[in-house]
ZADO-1210 file (C-alpha; in nm, 4 decimals, padded with zeros to 6 digits):
<atoms>
<atom x="-08.5360" y="04.3191" z="06.1955" code="MET" pos="1"/>
<atom x="-08.7495" y="04.4776" z="06.4681" code="ALA" pos="2"/>
<atom x="-08.9851" y="04.1795" z="06.4649" code="ASP" pos="3"/>
<atom x="-08.6929" y="03.9405" z="06.5117" code="GLU" pos="4"/>
<atom x="-08.5690" y="04.1313" z="06.8173" code="ILE" pos="5"/>
<atom x="-08.9159" y="04.1361" z="06.9726" code="LYS" pos="6"/>
<atom x="-08.9334" y="03.7580" z="06.9514" code="ASN" pos="7"/>
<atom x="-08.6226" y="03.7160" z="07.1633" code="VAL" pos="8"/>
<atom x="-08.7130" y="03.5927" z="07.5120" code="GLU" pos="9"/>
<atom x="-08.5648" y="03.7513" z="07.8214" code="GLU" pos="10"/>
<atom x="-08.4419" y="03.5076" z="08.0832" code="THR" pos="11"/>
<atom x="-08.3011" y="03.5500" z="08.4347" code="PRO" pos="12"/>
<atom x="-07.9510" y="03.4987" z="08.2923" code="GLU" pos="13"/>
<atom x="-07.9763" y="03.7895" z="08.0470" code="ASN" pos="14"/>
<atom x="-08.2005" y="04.0200" z="08.2516" code="GLU" pos="15"/>
<atom x="-08.0838" y="04.3783" z="08.2192" code="GLY" pos="16"/>
<atom x="-07.9173" y="04.3264" z="07.8809" code="ALA" pos="17"/>
<atom x="-08.0293" y="04.5149" z="07.5744" code="SER" pos="18"/>
<atom x="-08.2481" y="04.3467" z="07.3144" code="GLU" pos="19"/>
<atom x="-07.9581" y="04.3442" z="07.0679" code="THR" pos="20"/>
<atom x="-07.7277" y="04.1761" z="07.3232" code="GLU" pos="21"/>
<atom x="-07.9914" y="03.9158" z="07.4022" code="ILE" pos="22"/>
<atom x="-08.0407" y="03.8420" z="07.0333" code="LYS" pos="23"/>
<atom x="-07.6651" y="03.8085" z="06.9793" code="GLU" pos="24"/>
<atom x="-07.6452" y="03.5714" z="07.2762" code="GLU" pos="25"/>
<atom x="-07.9244" y="03.3561" z="07.1346" code="LYS" pos="26"/>
<atom x="-07.7634" y="03.3530" z="06.7906" code="THR" pos="27"/>
<atom x="-07.4258" y="03.2582" z="06.9372" code="ALA" pos="28"/>
<atom x="-07.5877" y="02.9712" z="07.1248" code="GLY" pos="29"/>
<atom x="-07.7408" y="02.8382" z="06.8045" code="LYS" pos="30"/>
<atom x="-07.4110" y="02.8592" z="06.6181" code="LYS" pos="31"/>
<atom x="-07.2122" y="02.6653" z="06.8747" code="ARG" pos="32"/>
<atom x="-07.3676" y="02.3285" z="06.7950" code="GLY" pos="33"/>
<atom x="-07.0371" y="02.1659" z="06.6924" code="MET" pos="34"/>
<atom x="-06.8563" y="02.2206" z="07.0190" code="THR" pos="35"/>
<atom x="-06.5707" y="02.0026" z="07.1405" code="VAL" pos="36"/>
<atom x="-06.8034" y="01.8027" z="07.3723" code="PRO" pos="37"/>
<atom x="-07.0447" y="01.7394" z="07.0834" code="ASN" pos="38"/>
<atom x="-06.7581" y="01.6310" z="06.8590" code="ILE" pos="39"/>
<atom x="-06.6430" y="01.3862" z="07.1285" code="LEU" pos="40"/>
<atom x="-06.9974" y="01.2507" z="07.1608" code="THR" pos="41"/>
<atom x="-07.0250" y="01.2048" z="06.7841" code="LEU" pos="42"/>
<atom x="-06.6842" y="01.0362" z="06.7820" code="PHE" pos="43"/>
<atom x="-06.8098" y="00.7933" z="07.0477" code="ARG" pos="44"/>
<atom x="-07.1141" y="00.7137" z="06.8355" code="ILE" pos="45"/>
<atom x="-06.8888" y="00.6679" z="06.5301" code="PHE" pos="46"/>
<atom x="-06.6740" y="00.4164" z="06.7199" code="LEU" pos="47"/>
<atom x="-06.9734" y="00.1903" z="06.7901" code="ILE" pos="48"/>
<atom x="-07.0177" y="00.0612" z="06.4306" code="PRO" pos="49"/>
<atom x="-06.6387" y="00.0397" z="06.4077" code="VAL" pos="50"/>
<atom x="-06.6483" y="-00.1786" z="06.7197" code="PHE" pos="51"/>
<atom x="-06.9145" y="-00.4077" z="06.5690" code="ILE" pos="52"/>
<atom x="-06.7370" y="-00.4333" z="06.2324" code="ILE" pos="53"/>
<atom x="-06.4094" y="-00.5263" z="06.4050" code="CYS" pos="54"/>
<atom x="-06.5931" y="-00.7887" z="06.6083" code="TYR" pos="55"/>
<atom x="-06.7148" y="-00.9625" z="06.2927" code="TYR" pos="56"/>
<atom x="-06.3770" y="-00.9323" z="06.1232" code="ILE" pos="57"/>
<atom x="-06.1937" y="-01.0964" z="06.4144" code="PHE" pos="58"/>
<atom x="-06.4721" y="-01.3485" z="06.4621" code="LEU" pos="59"/>
<atom x="-06.3564" y="-01.5095" z="06.1384" code="GLU" pos="60"/>
<atom x="-05.9881" y="-01.4137" z="06.1389" code="HIS" pos="61"/>
<atom x="-05.8269" y="-01.3933" z="06.4803" code="ASP" pos="62"/>
<atom x="-05.5011" y="-01.5057" z="06.6336" code="SER" pos="63"/>
<atom x="-05.3369" y="-01.5137" z="06.9742" code="TYR" pos="64"/>
<atom x="-05.0881" y="-01.2509" z="07.0827" code="ILE" pos="65"/>
<atom x="-04.9871" y="-01.5004" z="07.3477" code="PHE" pos="66"/>
<atom x="-05.1467" y="-01.8205" z="07.4712" code="SER" pos="67"/>
<atom x="-05.1025" y="-02.0801" z="07.7423" code="TYR" pos="68"/>
<atom x="-05.3107" y="-02.3624" z="07.8906" code="ASN" pos="69"/>
<atom x="-05.5796" y="-02.3157" z="07.6268" code="GLY" pos="70"/>
<atom x="-05.6204" y="-01.9458" z="07.7050" code="GLY" pos="71"/>
<atom x="-05.4485" y="-01.6183" z="07.6289" code="GLY" pos="72"/>
<atom x="-05.5077" y="-01.2818" z="07.4667" code="LEU" pos="73"/>
<atom x="-05.6226" y="-01.2540" z="07.1063" code="THR" pos="74"/>
<atom x="-05.5639" y="-00.9665" z="06.8652" code="VAL" pos="75"/>
<atom x="-05.9390" y="-00.9223" z="06.8314" code="GLY" pos="76"/>
<atom x="-05.9961" y="-00.8925" z="07.2069" code="ALA" pos="77"/>
<atom x="-05.7181" y="-00.6339" z="07.2371" code="LEU" pos="78"/>
<atom x="-05.8467" y="-00.4266" z="06.9438" code="VAL" pos="79"/>
<atom x="-06.2034" y="-00.4307" z="07.0777" code="LEU" pos="80"/>
<atom x="-06.0776" y="-00.3369" z="07.4245" code="ALA" pos="81"/>
<atom x="-05.8857" y="-00.0391" z="07.2830" code="ILE" pos="82"/>
<atom x="-06.1883" y="00.0829" z="07.0845" code="ILE" pos="83"/>
<atom x="-06.4144" y="00.0442" z="07.3880" code="PHE" pos="84"/>
<atom x="-06.1657" y="00.2234" z="07.6139" code="ALA" pos="85"/>
<atom x="-06.1271" y="00.5121" z="07.3676" code="ALA" pos="86"/>
<atom x="-06.5039" y="00.5527" z="07.3437" code="ALA" pos="87"/>
<atom x="-06.5426" y="00.5351" z="07.7222" code="SER" pos="88"/>
<atom x="-06.2777" y="00.8035" z="07.7759" code="VAL" pos="89"/>
<atom x="-06.4680" y="01.0439" z="07.5500" code="THR" pos="90"/>
<atom x="-06.7698" y="00.9945" z="07.7781" code="ASP" pos="91"/>
<atom x="-06.5683" y="01.1327" z="08.0691" code="PHE" pos="92"/>
<atom x="-06.4229" y="01.4286" z="07.8824" code="PHE" pos="93"/>
<atom x="-06.7275" y="01.5510" z="07.6870" code="ASP" pos="94"/>
<atom x="-06.9340" y="01.6107" z="08.0014" code="GLY" pos="95"/>
<atom x="-06.6415" y="01.7572" z="08.1951" code="LYS" pos="96"/>
<atom x="-06.5525" y="02.0027" z="07.9175" code="ILE" pos="97"/>
<atom x="-06.9167" y="02.0987" z="07.8566" code="ALA" pos="98"/>
<atom x="-06.9728" y="02.1864" z="08.2227" code="ARG" pos="99"/>
<atom x="-06.6396" y="02.3599" z="08.2761" code="LYS" pos="100"/>
<atom x="-06.6612" y="02.5857" z="07.9700" code="TYR" pos="101"/>
<atom x="-07.0401" y="02.6283" z="07.9640" code="ASN" pos="102"/>
<atom x="-07.0753" y="02.4391" z="07.6360" code="LEU" pos="103"/>
<atom x="-07.3873" y="02.2437" z="07.7297" code="VAL" pos="104"/>
<atom x="-07.6206" y="02.2152" z="07.4301" code="THR" pos="105"/>
<atom x="-07.9593" y="02.0578" z="07.3648" code="THR" pos="106"/>
<atom x="-07.7938" y="01.8116" z="07.1270" code="PHE" pos="107"/>
<atom x="-07.5416" y="01.7151" z="07.3953" code="GLY" pos="108"/>
<atom x="-07.8133" y="01.6540" z="07.6534" code="LYS" pos="109"/>
<atom x="-07.9846" y="01.4179" z="07.4094" code="PHE" pos="110"/>
<atom x="-07.6890" y="01.2512" z="07.2377" code="ALA" pos="111"/>
<atom x="-07.4532" y="01.1980" z="07.5331" code="ASP" pos="112"/>
<atom x="-07.6698" y="00.9522" z="07.7336" code="PRO" pos="113"/>
<atom x="-07.7828" y="00.7890" z="07.4087" code="LEU" pos="114"/>
<atom x="-07.4211" y="00.7310" z="07.3047" code="ALA" pos="115"/>
<atom x="-07.3490" y="00.5780" z="07.6470" code="ASP" pos="116"/>
<atom x="-07.6346" y="00.3303" z="07.6118" code="LYS" pos="117"/>
<atom x="-07.5340" y="00.2400" z="07.2551" code="MET" pos="118"/>
<atom x="-07.1735" y="00.1775" z="07.3594" code="LEU" pos="119"/>
<atom x="-07.2559" y="-00.0281" z="07.6695" code="VAL" pos="120"/>
<atom x="-07.5151" y="-00.2468" z="07.4975" code="PHE" pos="121"/>
<atom x="-07.2956" y="-00.2994" z="07.1925" code="ALA" pos="122"/>
<atom x="-07.0253" y="-00.4428" z="07.4193" code="ALA" pos="123"/>
<atom x="-07.2766" y="-00.6353" z="07.6322" code="MET" pos="124"/>
<atom x="-07.4312" y="-00.7925" z="07.3219" code="THR" pos="125"/>
<atom x="-07.0878" y="-00.9131" z="07.2112" code="VAL" pos="126"/>
<atom x="-07.0332" y="-01.0757" z="07.5516" code="PHE" pos="127"/>
<atom x="-07.3873" y="-01.2116" z="07.5512" code="LEU" pos="128"/>
<atom x="-07.3006" y="-01.4260" z="07.2488" code="VAL" pos="129"/>
<atom x="-06.9539" y="-01.5142" z="07.3779" code="THR" pos="130"/>
<atom x="-06.9598" y="-01.8576" z="07.5382" code="ASN" pos="131"/>
<atom x="-06.6903" y="-01.9264" z="07.7956" code="VAL" pos="132"/>
<atom x="-06.5900" y="-02.2761" z="07.9001" code="ASN" pos="133"/>
<atom x="-06.6312" y="-02.3331" z="08.2708" code="GLY" pos="134"/>
<atom x="-06.9167" y="-02.0896" z="08.3243" code="LEU" pos="135"/>
<atom x="-07.2468" y="-02.2508" z="08.4285" code="PRO" pos="136"/>
<atom x="-07.4520" y="-02.0121" z="08.2162" code="ASN" pos="137"/>
<atom x="-07.2283" y="-02.0271" z="07.9086" code="GLY" pos="138"/>
<atom x="-07.2250" y="-01.6593" z="07.8002" code="PRO" pos="139"/>
<atom x="-06.9855" y="-01.4158" z="07.9633" code="LEU" pos="140"/>
<atom x="-07.2839" y="-01.1979" z="08.0570" code="ILE" pos="141"/>
<atom x="-07.5979" y="-01.3868" z="08.1676" code="PRO" pos="142"/>
<atom x="-07.9138" y="-01.3142" z="07.9715" code="VAL" pos="143"/>
<atom x="-08.1063" y="-01.2090" z="08.2832" code="TRP" pos="144"/>
<atom x="-07.8450" y="-00.9420" z="08.3648" code="VAL" pos="145"/>
<atom x="-07.8701" y="-00.8098" z="08.0105" code="TYR" pos="146"/>
<atom x="-08.2522" y="-00.7981" z="08.0304" code="VAL" pos="147"/>
<atom x="-08.2527" y="-00.6214" z="08.3695" code="VAL" pos="148"/>
<atom x="-08.0185" y="-00.3510" z="08.2397" code="MET" pos="149"/>
<atom x="-08.2176" y="-00.3154" z="07.9181" code="LEU" pos="150"/>
<atom x="-08.5474" y="-00.2741" z="08.1048" code="ILE" pos="151"/>
<atom x="-08.3942" y="-00.0086" z="08.3303" code="ARG" pos="152"/>
<atom x="-08.2692" y="00.1925" z="08.0325" code="GLU" pos="153"/>
<atom x="-08.6068" y="00.1751" z="07.8570" code="PHE" pos="154"/>
<atom x="-08.7781" y="00.2891" z="08.1761" code="MET" pos="155"/>
<atom x="-08.5412" y="00.5841" z="08.2252" code="VAL" pos="156"/>
<atom x="-08.5701" y="00.6850" z="07.8585" code="SER" pos="157"/>
<atom x="-08.9498" y="00.6767" z="07.8834" code="GLY" pos="158"/>
<atom x="-08.9491" y="00.8942" z="08.1956" code="ILE" pos="159"/>
<atom x="-08.7128" y="01.1400" z="08.0268" code="ARG" pos="160"/>
<atom x="-08.9580" y="01.1695" z="07.7372" code="MET" pos="161"/>
<atom x="-09.2423" y="01.2436" z="07.9795" code="LEU" pos="162"/>
<atom x="-09.0286" y="01.5035" z="08.1568" code="ALA" pos="163"/>
<atom x="-08.9264" y="01.6636" z="07.8266" code="ALA" pos="164"/>
<atom x="-09.2920" y="01.7062" z="07.7292" code="GLN" pos="165"/>
<atom x="-09.3397" y="01.9047" z="08.0494" code="ARG" pos="166"/>
<atom x="-09.0242" y="02.1056" z="07.9915" code="GLY" pos="167"/>
<atom x="-08.8525" y="01.9443" z="08.2905" code="GLU" pos="168"/>
<atom x="-08.5151" y="01.7770" z="08.3291" code="VAL" pos="169"/>
<atom x="-08.4439" y="01.5055" z="08.5865" code="ILE" pos="170"/>
<atom x="-08.0786" y="01.5151" z="08.6815" code="ALA" pos="171"/>
<atom x="-07.8896" y="01.1875" z="08.6917" code="ALA" pos="172"/>
<atom x="-07.8284" y="01.0686" z="09.0469" code="GLY" pos="173"/>
<atom x="-07.4943" y="00.9677" z="09.1927" code="MET" pos="174"/>
<atom x="-07.5941" y="00.5999" z="09.1826" code="LEU" pos="175"/>
<atom x="-07.6519" y="00.6290" z="08.8072" code="GLY" pos="176"/>
<atom x="-07.3063" y="00.7785" z="08.7543" code="LYS" pos="177"/>
<atom x="-07.1417" y="00.5112" z="08.9681" code="ILE" pos="178"/>
<atom x="-07.3375" y="00.2444" z="08.7794" code="LYS" pos="179"/>
<atom x="-07.2099" y="00.3717" z="08.4432" code="THR" pos="180"/>
<atom x="-06.8504" y="00.3837" z="08.5692" code="PHE" pos="181"/>
<atom x="-06.8597" y="00.0326" z="08.7192" code="VAL" pos="182"/>
<atom x="-07.0288" y="-00.1083" z="08.4071" code="THR" pos="183"/>
<atom x="-06.7629" y="00.0337" z="08.1751" code="MET" pos="184"/>
<atom x="-06.4795" y="-00.0934" z="08.3976" code="ILE" pos="185"/>
<atom x="-06.6442" y="-00.4376" z="08.4159" code="ALA" pos="186"/>
<atom x="-06.6887" y="-00.4590" z="08.0388" code="LEU" pos="187"/>
<atom x="-06.3309" y="-00.3462" z="07.9766" code="PHE" pos="188"/>
<atom x="-06.1966" y="-00.6180" z="08.2088" code="ILE" pos="189"/>
<atom x="-06.4152" y="-00.8794" z="08.0365" code="CYS" pos="190"/>
<atom x="-06.2231" y="-00.8305" z="07.7107" code="PHE" pos="191"/>
<atom x="-05.9255" y="-00.9958" z="07.8836" code="PHE" pos="192"/>
<atom x="-06.1160" y="-01.2931" z="08.0240" code="PHE" pos="193"/>
<atom x="-05.8958" y="-01.5356" z="07.8299" code="GLY" pos="194"/>
<atom x="-05.5774" y="-01.4353" z="08.0107" code="ILE" pos="195"/>
<atom x="-05.6644" y="-01.6039" z="08.3398" code="HIS" pos="196"/>
<atom x="-05.9683" y="-01.7311" z="08.5263" code="LYS" pos="197"/>
<atom x="-05.9175" y="-01.4689" z="08.7965" code="SER" pos="198"/>
<atom x="-05.9664" y="-01.1927" z="08.5374" code="VAL" pos="199"/>
<atom x="-06.2841" y="-01.3653" z="08.4207" code="LEU" pos="200"/>
<atom x="-06.4211" y="-01.3880" z="08.7744" code="TYR" pos="201"/>
<atom x="-06.3339" y="-01.0251" z="08.8557" code="ILE" pos="202"/>
<atom x="-06.5150" y="-00.9141" z="08.5408" code="GLY" pos="203"/>
<atom x="-06.8218" y="-01.1192" z="08.6269" code="GLN" pos="204"/>
<atom x="-06.8319" y="-00.9968" z="08.9881" code="ILE" pos="205"/>
<atom x="-06.8219" y="-00.6377" z="08.8639" code="LEU" pos="206"/>
<atom x="-07.0995" y="-00.7162" z="08.6163" code="ILE" pos="207"/>
<atom x="-07.3200" y="-00.8412" z="08.9014" code="TYR" pos="208"/>
<atom x="-07.2355" y="-00.5330" z="09.1081" code="ILE" pos="209"/>
<atom x="-07.3247" y="-00.3205" z="08.8063" code="SER" pos="210"/>
<atom x="-07.6576" y="-00.5050" z="08.7803" code="CYS" pos="211"/>
<atom x="-07.7352" y="-00.4295" z="09.1464" code="ILE" pos="212"/>
<atom x="-07.6463" y="-00.0619" z="09.0918" code="LEU" pos="213"/>
<atom x="-07.8664" y="-00.0658" z="08.7814" code="THR" pos="214"/>
<atom x="-08.1673" y="-00.1749" z="08.9883" code="ILE" pos="215"/>
<atom x="-08.0941" y="00.0735" z="09.2685" code="LEU" pos="216"/>
<atom x="-08.0296" y="00.3682" z="09.0355" code="SER" pos="217"/>
<atom x="-08.3430" y="00.2823" z="08.8370" code="GLY" pos="218"/>
<atom x="-08.5466" y="00.2842" z="09.1587" code="ALA" pos="219"/>
<atom x="-08.3859" y="00.6155" z="09.2575" code="GLU" pos="220"/>
<atom x="-08.4703" y="00.7671" z="08.9195" code="TYR" pos="221"/>
<atom x="-08.8284" y="00.6403" z="08.9388" code="LEU" pos="222"/>
<atom x="-08.8678" y="00.7866" z="09.2884" code="TRP" pos="223"/>
<atom x="-08.7360" y="01.1267" z="09.1768" code="LYS" pos="224"/>
<atom x="-08.9787" y="01.1312" z="08.8859" code="SER" pos="225"/>
<atom x="-09.2793" y="00.9803" z="09.0670" code="ARG" pos="226"/>
<atom x="-09.4791" y="01.3030" z="09.0339" code="LYS" pos="227"/>
<atom x="-09.4270" y="01.3146" z="08.6568" code="ILE" pos="228"/>
<atom x="-09.5160" y="00.9460" z="08.6187" code="VAL" pos="229"/>
<atom x="-09.8333" y="00.9603" z="08.8323" code="PHE" pos="230"/>
<atom x="-09.9586" y="01.2800" z="08.6679" code="GLU" pos="231"/>
<atom x="-09.9174" y="01.1253" z="08.3239" code="SER" pos="232"/>
<atom x="-10.1400" y="00.8282" z="08.4044" code="ILE" pos="233"/>
</atoms>
């Protein structure tokens, strides 16, 4: 028991506390892994395979809720939009709750951004293989936009790994947060592209804006982490 207490590290947050209090604080932190924010993050991850399964189900068996002039809204598009919206909402609440109630965990720091990437690229992949009549490039999301966003995420993930090895954390910039918000709004709108051409064009414009923000936020992140990158070469 004495050896266990000696191994407890004292930090600026618990300076002045007794060894027993510090140990209890550490133990409590380890036991709070399944917090509400973590449950929301796991729920978001769970919804991703549900999203993909529903896509394949409605790919073969779908019907219009309403249709006109060769367009309209299908049951499949509505279901996928609802699943995507539910998952996106959990992204807003898990971070907000974690910060407000001091429930930030190591798992949350790792899983939350990973869940975001999984959700966004699951939806983008669906639109990548969705051909739309009247678009010059065919797919709802152009391949080059998809590749640009994918490269940015790989770059950021790589830098985060380098920072983690040094025990450092690079906070997400405001551009990155705006990029995520715009991307999710754009993807949500794209589910309703069949209703009217104006909805399709709005969705595509937002996708291009999201791509620009992706490049800018990636450059911002690279600039913030330039010291880590250069020292690792």
